[in-house]
Rosetta silent file (secondary structure, phi, psi, omega in degrees, C-alpha in Angstrom):
SEQUENCE: MSVAGRVVGQIDGPGLMVLVGVTHDDDAAKARRMAAKLWGLRILKDEKSCSDLNAPLLVVSQFTLYGDARKGRRPTWTAAAPGPVAEPLVDAVVQELRALGAKVETGVFGADMAVSLVNDGPITLVVDI
SCORE:     score description
SCORE:     0.000 S_00000001
   1 L     0.000  137.299 -177.826  -53.003   69.841  -23.120 S_00000001
   2 E  -135.286  154.874  175.598  -49.431   70.023  -21.943 S_00000001
   3 E  -128.277  124.013 -179.572  -47.390   69.664  -18.793 S_00000001
   4 L    53.543   39.458  177.121  -43.986   71.394  -18.630 S_00000001
   5 L    80.994   -0.267 -178.674  -44.167   72.049  -22.381 S_00000001
   6 E  -108.566  129.012  179.299  -44.824   68.389  -23.299 S_00000001
   7 E   -67.997  125.396  179.551  -48.158   67.373  -24.874 S_00000001
   8 L  -112.133  -15.424  177.777  -49.794   64.766  -22.624 S_00000001
   9 L  -167.845  137.503  176.432  -53.225   64.518  -24.192 S_00000001
  10 L  -160.251  152.889  173.918  -55.068   65.849  -27.201 S_00000001
  11 L  -129.601  154.183  179.093  -57.979   65.055  -29.457 S_00000001
  12 L  -121.968  152.136  178.358  -58.701   66.175  -32.996 S_00000001
  13 L    75.797 -167.545  179.462  -62.009   66.739  -34.736 S_00000001
  14 L   -65.388  140.231  178.187  -65.384   66.595  -33.033 S_00000001
  15 L   175.683 -168.262 -178.376  -65.353   65.322  -29.489 S_00000001
  16 E  -124.120  138.652  164.933  -65.705   66.437  -25.909 S_00000001
  17 E   -97.340  123.987 -176.992  -63.435   68.085  -23.394 S_00000001
  18 E  -116.861  117.210  174.824  -64.614   66.859  -20.031 S_00000001
  19 E   -94.360  116.529 -175.174  -63.588   68.601  -16.831 S_00000001
  20 E  -106.753  118.874  172.305  -64.178   66.110  -14.001 S_00000001
  21 L  -107.909  143.644 -178.588  -64.572   67.310  -10.441 S_00000001
  22 L  -120.996  134.323  175.920  -64.962   64.858   -7.547 S_00000001
  23 E  -114.007  177.843 -169.043  -66.705   65.592   -4.277 S_00000001
  24 L   -63.985  -30.481 -177.801  -66.817   63.668   -0.996 S_00000001
  25 L   -98.949   10.952  176.363  -69.817   61.428   -1.677 S_00000001
  26 L   -73.609  150.826 -178.019  -68.791   60.362   -5.194 S_00000001
  27 L  -150.413 -178.364 -176.883  -68.090   56.665   -5.725 S_00000001
  28 H   -62.236  -34.298  179.175  -67.450   54.050   -8.422 S_00000001
  29 H   -65.249  -40.686  177.172  -71.180   53.758   -9.231 S_00000001
  30 H   -66.023  -37.617  178.142  -71.349   57.500   -9.928 S_00000001
  31 H   -62.146  -41.648  179.502  -68.215   57.243  -12.089 S_00000001
  32 H   -63.954  -44.950  179.563  -69.889   54.470  -14.123 S_00000001
  33 H   -66.612  -37.889  178.409  -73.083   56.519  -14.566 S_00000001
  34 H   -63.186  -44.834 -179.863  -71.081   59.616  -15.509 S_00000001
  35 H   -60.900  -44.904  179.731  -69.157   57.732  -18.191 S_00000001
  36 H   -62.934  -41.354  178.865  -72.374   56.349  -19.678 S_00000001
  37 H   -62.643  -47.740 -179.205  -73.961   59.806  -19.648 S_00000001
  38 H   -62.558  -41.630 -177.844  -70.959   61.442  -21.333 S_00000001
  39 H   -66.139  -31.897 -175.658  -70.698   58.727  -23.988 S_00000001
  40 H  -101.959   -5.832 -177.772  -74.390   59.034  -24.856 S_00000001
  41 L   -61.413  128.382 -177.895  -75.064   62.794  -24.593 S_00000001
  42 L   -92.116   73.177 -176.504  -76.498   64.004  -27.909 S_00000001
  43 L  -124.198    4.870  175.974  -74.708   67.360  -28.005 S_00000001
  44 E   -91.167  178.971 -176.029  -72.494   67.092  -31.055 S_00000001
  45 H   -50.320  138.641  179.734  -73.451   68.209  -34.582 S_00000001
  46 H    60.515   31.930  178.782  -76.878   67.006  -35.745 S_00000001
  47 H    56.096   39.685  175.858  -77.708   65.888  -32.192 S_00000001
  48 E   -95.570  157.722  177.107  -75.178   63.087  -32.332 S_00000001
  49 L  -107.028  170.428  173.291  -73.318   61.644  -29.341 S_00000001
  50 H   -58.420  -38.675 -179.587  -69.730   60.554  -28.977 S_00000001
  51 H   -67.323  -34.158  177.818  -70.988   56.981  -29.214 S_00000001
  52 H   -66.211  -39.045 -173.892  -72.800   57.756  -32.502 S_00000001
  53 H  -101.733   -1.692 -171.185  -69.691   59.285  -34.082 S_00000001
  54 L    52.512   41.522 -177.631  -67.019   57.344  -32.233 S_00000001
  55 L   -81.589  143.603 -178.113  -65.816   60.796  -31.194 S_00000001
  56 L   -78.530  162.363  176.143  -62.949   61.078  -28.692 S_00000001
  57 E  -126.268  139.272  173.816  -63.049   62.597  -25.233 S_00000001
  58 E  -109.228  112.204 -174.637  -60.342   64.568  -23.451 S_00000001
  59 E  -103.077  125.032 -176.870  -60.775   64.051  -19.693 S_00000001
  60 E  -125.616  124.064  175.048  -59.185   66.557  -17.334 S_00000001
  61 E   -68.572  138.706 -172.480  -59.334   66.355  -13.528 S_00000001
  62 L  -150.426   83.769 -178.521  -60.556   69.682  -12.188 S_00000001
  63 H   -65.086  -22.652 -176.610  -60.977   70.115   -8.437 S_00000001
  64 H   -68.911  -11.080  173.599  -61.691   73.844   -8.916 S_00000001
  65 H   -60.757  -24.516  178.656  -65.188   72.975  -10.176 S_00000001
  66 H   -97.343   19.531  175.774  -66.060   72.653   -6.507 S_00000001
  67 L   -69.417  143.660  179.875  -64.733   76.091   -5.642 S_00000001
  68 E  -125.729  112.661 -178.133  -66.986   78.273   -3.509 S_00000001
  69 L  -113.468   24.846 -177.495  -66.477   82.037   -3.774 S_00000001
  70 L   -68.931  -31.820 -179.054  -69.666   83.173   -2.063 S_00000001
  71 L  -112.763  143.300  173.907  -67.814   84.605    0.945 S_00000001
  72 L    65.574 -160.745 -177.431  -64.785   86.853    1.004 S_00000001
  73 L  -113.864   -1.956  177.291  -62.295   87.261   -1.797 S_00000001
  74 L  -116.891  126.859  177.236  -60.654   83.849   -1.694 S_00000001
  75 L   -70.831  157.331  173.034  -62.499   80.741   -2.873 S_00000001
  76 E  -116.487  148.804 -179.614  -62.535   77.605   -0.775 S_00000001
  77 L  -118.843   32.535 -178.309  -62.355   74.094   -2.142 S_00000001
  78 L   -65.419  -23.322  178.932  -63.644   72.173    0.870 S_00000001
  79 L   -77.514  -15.242  178.533  -66.336   70.534   -1.256 S_00000001
  80 E   -80.373  136.864  176.436  -63.664   68.963   -3.496 S_00000001
  81 L   -68.391  146.361  177.538  -62.514   65.500   -2.540 S_00000001
  82 L   -67.236  157.588 -176.721  -58.797   65.252   -1.635 S_00000001
  83 H   -47.417  -45.938 -178.696  -56.416   63.849   -4.234 S_00000001
  84 H   -64.289  -21.137  175.596  -56.206   60.318   -2.809 S_00000001
  85 H   -90.418  -42.903 -173.444  -60.006   60.053   -3.080 S_00000001
  86 H   -71.189  -43.659 -173.862  -60.445   61.995   -6.328 S_00000001
  87 H   -56.787  -48.223  179.228  -57.711   60.474   -8.481 S_00000001
  88 H   -63.859  -28.111  179.335  -59.083   56.902   -8.493 S_00000001
  89 H   -77.277  -35.997  172.881  -62.546   58.207   -9.327 S_00000001
  90 H   -63.133  -44.752  177.026  -61.322   60.319  -12.239 S_00000001
  91 H   -59.796  -36.868  178.836  -59.437   57.211  -13.410 S_00000001
  92 H   -64.849  -41.026  176.645  -62.665   55.197  -13.014 S_00000001
  93 H   -59.887  -45.840  179.747  -64.544   57.575  -15.330 S_00000001
  94 H   -60.776  -47.931 -178.480  -61.778   57.142  -17.921 S_00000001
  95 H   -63.995  -39.194  177.845  -61.776   53.351  -17.582 S_00000001
  96 H   -65.288  -40.973  176.439  -65.581   53.156  -17.816 S_00000001
  97 H   -61.393  -44.385  179.926  -65.544   55.309  -20.968 S_00000001
  98 H   -64.368  -35.983  177.289  -62.897   53.057  -22.508 S_00000001
  99 H   -64.311  -28.614  177.160  -64.954   49.985  -21.565 S_00000001
 100 L   -79.698   -8.992  178.873  -67.827   51.523  -23.527 S_00000001
 101 L   106.385    7.110 -176.528  -65.547   51.783  -26.563 S_00000001
 102 L   -78.218  145.850  167.177  -64.499   55.423  -26.266 S_00000001
 103 L   -87.890  120.175 -176.429  -61.124   56.809  -27.308 S_00000001
 104 E  -126.367  130.487  170.929  -60.042   58.811  -24.265 S_00000001
 105 E  -108.842  153.138 -177.751  -57.063   61.095  -23.777 S_00000001
 106 E  -135.736  167.523  169.836  -56.191   62.442  -20.347 S_00000001
 107 L   -92.027 -157.197  177.708  -54.105   64.953  -18.532 S_00000001
 108 L  -119.201  117.078 -175.377  -51.861   64.277  -15.557 S_00000001
 109 L   -55.556  130.021  175.877  -53.645   64.272  -12.214 S_00000001
 110 L    79.238   -5.023 -177.923  -52.471   67.079   -9.950 S_00000001
 111 L   -82.301  157.605  172.283  -50.105   68.578  -12.533 S_00000001
 112 L   -81.197   99.667 -173.115  -50.008   72.199  -13.581 S_00000001
 113 E  -102.830  140.959  169.469  -51.522   71.733  -17.049 S_00000001
 114 E   -97.401  114.361 -174.522  -51.831   74.199  -19.915 S_00000001
 115 L  -111.973  128.212  177.183  -55.185   73.344  -21.489 S_00000001
 116 L  -114.601  146.148 -178.483  -56.276   74.653  -24.900 S_00000001
 117 L  -143.494  132.061  167.428  -59.769   74.411  -26.336 S_00000001
 118 L  -107.354  108.867 -175.210  -61.357   75.275  -29.648 S_00000001
 119 L   -91.470  109.165  178.001  -65.046   75.392  -28.767 S_00000001
 120 L   -97.061  102.268 -177.623  -67.206   74.621  -31.805 S_00000001
 121 L   166.989  -84.498   -9.663  -70.688   75.494  -30.812 S_00000001
 122 L   -87.510  150.551  171.698  -70.462   76.824  -28.208 S_00000001
 123 L  -143.740  130.781  175.838  -71.974   74.522  -25.647 S_00000001
 124 L  -134.879  128.285 -179.070  -70.931   74.098  -22.053 S_00000001
 125 L  -125.558  149.871  165.482  -72.864   71.922  -19.634 S_00000001
 126 L  -101.001  118.488  179.297  -72.672   71.007  -15.989 S_00000001
 127 L  -110.041  111.731 -177.604  -73.448   67.293  -15.802 S_00000001
 128 L  -114.299  128.188 -179.829  -74.152   66.225  -12.242 S_00000001
 129 L  -106.965    0.000    0.000  -74.843   62.614  -11.377 S_00000001
């Protein structure tokens, strides 16, 4: 993942890319539960988790996960928490993962990031806490 052509976060080998969206009722307790869930999900090869393999995670803030395009031609993001609320909660997920022993790389909150992914699987999940 890069910002203005500079690599700001990357992982190699098996691991997870985690797109984190924050909504208005999210809090530190949800961030803690999300980190534990991500660290323990058995979705890597041979039903292993990041904690089993000490696999890294790349955490990217992603307000567009709360986009709503049901009406009209332009999505709305009213369900996404504003930056001053969302940023500390994305940081909390990262800190909780690190407290569990995870190697975590991150992007830059609010930046225009170029994100690349090699999906080995494929598996994509929505994990809602």
